[in-house]
N, C-alpha and C positions, 0 to 999 in steps of 0.2 A: 504494500500500500504506500503510495507516494503522496507527499504533501502537495496540495493544490493551492498555490499562492493566490490565484484568482478568487477561489472560494473564501480563503481567509480574508482577502481584501473586502469581499462582500460582507462578511460578518463584521469586520471592523467598521465599515461604513454604516451598517445597521445600528451599531452601538455608539456612534459618534455623539448623538444628542445626549446620551447618558454620561459618556466619558468626559464631555466638555464642561460639565457642571463641576465647579470647584468643590473640593473636600467631599466628594461623593464616596470614595473608597477610603477606609481607614482601618488601621489595626487598633483594636479596642484596648483602651488604657484604664477605664474605670467601670465599675459595676453600674448597671442601669436596670430599669424595669424590663427593657427589651432583652437584655442579656439573661436576667433571672428567669424570664419566661422560656428562653431558649434552653437554658440548663435544665429546667424542669421538664420541658418537652422531650429532651433526649436522654434524660436520666443521668446527667453529668454532675460531678461534684463542683463545689465552688472553687474557682481558680485562685492562684496566688498572684500577688502583685510583684513584678520583677523589674528591677531597674534596667532601662534601655540605655546602653552606653557602647556604641559601636567602636571597635578597635581599629587602628590603622592597619591596612592590609587585608581586612576582611572583605569578602565579596558580597555584593548585594544579593540577599535571599539565598545564600548558599550556606545555611546554618550548620549543617552536619560537617562539611569540610572545614568551615571556620573554627568550630569548636574542637574538632580533632586536632587541628594545627595548633590551637592555643594550649591544649592539654599537653602536647609534646614539648612546647616551649616553656610553659609556666607551671605545669602540674595541674592538680585539681582533677575534675572529671566532667563528663558530658551527662546531661539529663535530658531525656526526650519527652515529648508530650505534644500539647496543642496550644497554639495561639488562636485568637478569635478575630475574624475580619468581618466588618459590616460594610456592605454597599447600600447606602442609605436609600430606603424605599424599594430596594431590590431583593436583598438577601442578607443573611448572616450565616457564617459557616466557620468551621474549625480549619486550621492549617497545621499540618505536621511540622513540628519545629524542634529545635534543640537549643539549649542554653548552656552556659559554662557555669560550673560550680567551682569557685576558687579553692585553693588549698586550705582556706580558712572557713570554708563552708558557706560562702555568700553566693547567692544566685545572681547571675548577670546575663543580660541579653546583649551579646557582643556583635550581632549581625545587623548590618544596615538593611532597612526595608525600602521597597520602592515607594510605599506610602508611609512615610516615617512617623512613628509616634513621637510625642514630645519628650517624655521623661521615663515612662514605664510601659510595660505591656502586661496583659493578663495571661497567665500561663497555667495550664493544667497538666501536671506530670502524668505520663503514661508510658511505662516501660516497653509496651508492645510496639510503640512507634519505632523503636530502635531496629526492629526486624526488617521492615519494608521502607522505613524512612519516608521520603517524599511521595512514595507510592502507597502510603497508608490511607485507608478510607476513613474519612471523618464524618462529621454531622453537618447538615445544612437545612435551613428553613428558608423557603422561597417566599418573598413578600410581594414581588412584582405581579401586576395584574395582566400585563400585555402577554398574549398567548405565545408569541414568538420568543420573547425574552424568557418566559417561564420554561418553555420546552428546551431552550438552549441551556439554561442553568441546570435543569434536571438531567439533561444529557451529560453535562460536565460532571455533575456529582455522581451519576451512574458510572462514568468512566473511572472514578476513584475506586469503586468496588471491583470493577473488572481488572484494573491494574493490580490491586491487592491480591486478587485471586490468582493471577498468573505470574507476577513478578517474583523472582527468587531473591537471594541475598544480593547486596550491592555488588555491582561489577559483573553479574551474570547476564546472559542474553535474555531477551524478551521475545516470546513467540505466542502471540494471541490470535486465535482464529478470527478472520474478518466477520464471520457469522455472529460473533458475540457483540460486535459493534453495531451490526445491522439490526439485531434483535433489540438492542437497547434503544436505538434511534426510533424504531417502529413503536416501541412501548411508550415512549414519552412524546411521540408525535413530532419528531424533529427531522427535517428533510435529509435523506441519506447523503447527497453530495456534500452538504455543509458538515454533516456529522463525520464523514470520512476525512475531510480536511482537518477538523479539530482533533480527531483521534490521532492522525499522523503527526500533527504539531505537538500534541501532548506526549506522544511516544518519544519524540526527539528532544523535548525540553523539560520533562518532569524530573523529579528526583531531588527537589529542594529539601 
């Protein structure tokens, strides 16, 4: 399956009106009624508040590599789990993430984000994220009313579970039958040509 740049461009154009609005996407820093409802809906524990302090040399949204490198240099350990992302009026979802625990036991989020929080992030530790890392399937609540946007988001979230089912340990090859992607697209009502483009792109760029 090959990435179809024309299809991805179509998707990007369809999302332009949402993406152009300032501060629409954010990494959640504080507890809110929306977050508490999300935690309750998905049966999640209350997250911890962790200081966000990106370190020099850390790559944007490459948390696992960043933390591994920091542990080698400065000691401490990696803790895996979930950060929380809100796209205002569209969705709220978890993101597989890793933070650094210093040799003195302090939690630090050392990875720069594309949508950077100001001072802190909310982080829910979960050891199982260490197995599949950025291919771990998280939780999502879709708020958007637009049918196209809803189907696209549901397809993306469904991809998370497909990846978790098929992806092995970090560094191993990925072989997912195309039928799984087609079945998912049909189930959520998302056009297959666009779904194919997104799946190809995700296969090439996931692993955060």
